[in-house]
C-alpha positions in Angstrom: -43.3 0.7 2.0 -44.5 -2.4 3.7 -44.0 -1.3 7.3 -44.8 1.7 9.6 -42.6 4.7 8.9 -41.0 6.3 12.0 -38.7 9.2 12.3 -36.7 10.0 15.4 -37.8 13.6 15.9 -41.5 13.0 15.1 -42.9 16.4 16.0 -40.7 18.0 13.3 -41.9 15.5 10.7 -45.4 14.8 11.9 -47.1 15.5 8.6 -44.5 13.4 6.7 -44.9 10.5 9.1 -48.7 10.6 8.8 -48.4 10.7 5.0 -46.0 7.7 4.8 -48.0 5.7 7.4 -51.1 6.3 5.3 -49.4 5.2 2.1 -47.9 2.1 3.8 -51.4 0.8 4.5 -51.7 0.0 0.7 -48.4 -1.9 0.4 -47.2 0.2 -2.5 -43.9 -0.7 -4.2 -43.2 2.7 -5.8 -43.8 6.2 -4.6 -43.5 9.2 -6.8 -43.3 12.4 -4.7 -42.8 16.1 -5.3 -41.3 18.1 -2.5 -42.6 21.6 -3.5 -41.8 24.3 -5.9 -38.2 24.6 -4.7 -36.5 22.4 -2.1 -34.6 25.5 -0.9 -37.7 27.6 -0.3 -39.9 27.3 2.9 -42.1 24.5 1.6 -40.3 21.9 3.9 -38.7 20.3 0.8 -35.5 19.8 2.8 -37.3 18.1 5.6 -39.2 15.8 3.2 -36.0 14.8 1.4 -34.2 14.2 4.7 -37.0 11.9 5.8 -36.8 9.7 2.7 -33.3 10.0 1.4 -32.1 6.6 2.7 -34.9 4.9 0.9 -34.8 6.5 -2.5 -34.1 4.1 -5.4 -34.1 6.7 -8.2 -34.3 10.5 -8.0 -35.3 12.9 -10.7 -34.6 16.6 -10.2 -36.9 18.9 -12.2 -34.9 22.1 -12.5 -35.5 25.4 -14.1 -32.0 25.8 -15.5 -28.6 23.9 -15.4 -27.2 26.1 -12.7 -30.1 25.3 -10.4 -29.0 21.7 -10.6 -25.6 22.7 -9.2 -27.3 24.7 -6.4 -29.5 21.7 -5.3 -26.5 19.4 -5.5 -24.5 21.6 -3.2 -27.4 22.4 -0.8 -28.4 18.8 -0.3 -25.1 17.0 -0.9 -26.9 14.7 -3.3 -26.6 13.7 -6.9 -29.9 13.0 -8.7 -30.1 10.1 -11.1 -31.7 12.3 -13.8 -32.5 15.9 -14.5 -35.6 17.0 -16.3 -37.6 20.2 -16.5 -36.9 23.5 -18.3 -33.2 22.9 -17.7 -33.4 20.2 -20.4 -35.5 22.0 -23.0 -32.7 22.2 -25.6 -29.8 20.0 -26.6 -27.4 22.7 -25.5 -29.1 22.8 -22.0 -28.9 19.0 -21.7 -25.2 19.1 -22.6 -24.6 21.9 -20.0 -26.3 20.0 -17.3 -24.1 17.0 -18.0 -21.0 19.1 -18.2 -21.7 21.0 -15.0 -23.0 18.2 -12.9 -22.1 14.8 -14.4 -25.8 13.9 -14.2 -27.8 12.6 -17.2 -30.5 14.9 -18.4 -33.6 14.2 -20.5 -36.3 16.4 -22.0 -39.4 14.3 -21.0 -41.6 16.5 -23.2 -40.0 14.9 -26.2 -41.9 11.7 -27.0 -38.6 10.1 -28.1 -37.5 10.3 -24.4 -40.2 7.9 -23.2 -38.4 4.6 -23.9 -35.2 6.1 -22.4 -37.0 7.1 -19.2 -38.8 3.7 -19.0 -35.5 1.9 -19.3 -33.8 4.1 -16.7 -36.6 3.5 -14.2 -36.9 -0.2 -14.9 -33.1 -0.6 -14.5 -33.1 1.3 -11.2 -36.0 -0.8 -9.8 -34.4 -4.0 -11.0 -31.0 -3.3 -9.6 -31.9 -2.0 -6.2 -34.1 -3.6 -3.6 -37.4 -1.7 -3.1 -36.9 0.0 0.3 -39.0 -0.8 3.3 -39.6 2.3 5.4 -38.8 1.4 9.0 
């Protein structure tokens, strides 16, 4: 985020603009952000996602169960790059996420997943230009 972040309807996104402008001062290349307990609950997760969605290189959805992934995909019209969280706590759950959504799933609590996650992130960052918020 190497430039000032502006959003057309600033009053609605005032806090988000302030946050991104503050982060931009440090010339960061990667931002890891959490949008609340549930993007569908009144924590402004939908507004946060709307503000950054065109600048996302890799998205990870932490979901409570495989069907929650389907709900978020329908609600936001987005397909995450990876699903983690309790929805991936068993091999059966991981398979169900993949079958229901077509999205890769990974149990990040399993130490064996670390190299896989590292490769996915490195691949995404290498293949897509780092966005400049403008």
